[in-house]
C-alpha positions, 0 to 999 in steps of 0.5 A: 121067344122075344115078340116084337112090340108093335108101338114100340117098332114102329117108335124106333122107326119114326126116330129114325124116319127123322133122319132121312124125311128132312122135313125138320131140317126144312120146316125148320129152315124155313121158321128161320126165314119168315122170321127173318123176312117177317123182322125186316118188315116189321123193320120196315113198317111200324120200326119194331123188327119183332112184331110180325116175326112173332107169329113164325112159330105157330108155322111148326105145330101147325103144319109139321105133323100133318105133312108127316102123317101124310107122307112120313108114316105111310111110307112107313109103313103105321099110316095110323099110328100115334106117336105119344112119346114124339109129340111129348116130345115136340111140345118140349123143343116148340117151349124151348122155340117159343122160349126163345122167341119171346127172349128175343122179342123181348130184347129189341121191344125193350132195347130203349131202356139201358140198362138193358143195351148191352143184352140186345147188341149181342143178341145174336150171340145169345140167340145163337146159343140158345140155338145151340142148346136146342140142335143138341137136344135134337142131335141127343134125341134123334142119334143124329150128328147132322143138328152139330152141324147146324151148330157151326152153322150159326159160329161162322154166321155170328163171325162174319156179322161182326166181322162185317161191323154189322149193326145188331140187327143186320148180324142177327138176320144173318144168322138167322138167314144163313143158318135158315137157308142151310137147313131149308137146303137141307131139309129140301135133300133128304126129303127127296131121297126120301120119298124117292126111296122104297116104301116099307112095307 
């Protein structure tokens, strides 16, 4: 008779729950909206949209896991579980997210250099491609197709920015704002449903 591994069972339930509690979508969406708002503030106050937006990556690691421990773990029946594999994967994702943020920051800060100007002008495209790679990684890890839906939203937002004839900063704001709104809305719906569903024993 095969005995179940409590740690493996908890790991499996936790990975499934990421597709139910909506917290990853909610936090990522809020982070994108904060990035958009702070970039606009930085541009208005200091003429550099990356000044304030650089603090946003701190938002997710500070609050995401504590929120899951408070809302998700107890409903899975494993409030004291320590998800080592999930923490490792989250570290990878946050590192990629931080690198993407650094690239956007450098493109913005160094936009005055002539040789980098073409890269700067197409920053929304590079940001969308980098974000798409991250979403594919999330889709593979959590076995969820909804992350691929956000890639479609990103593509539509980039296309809309070019069709509207907006400058680079506006196109970037359209991208982060649109994806942020959709992810926040989707995450809020998933979280509402998750909290209303019966808790696991």
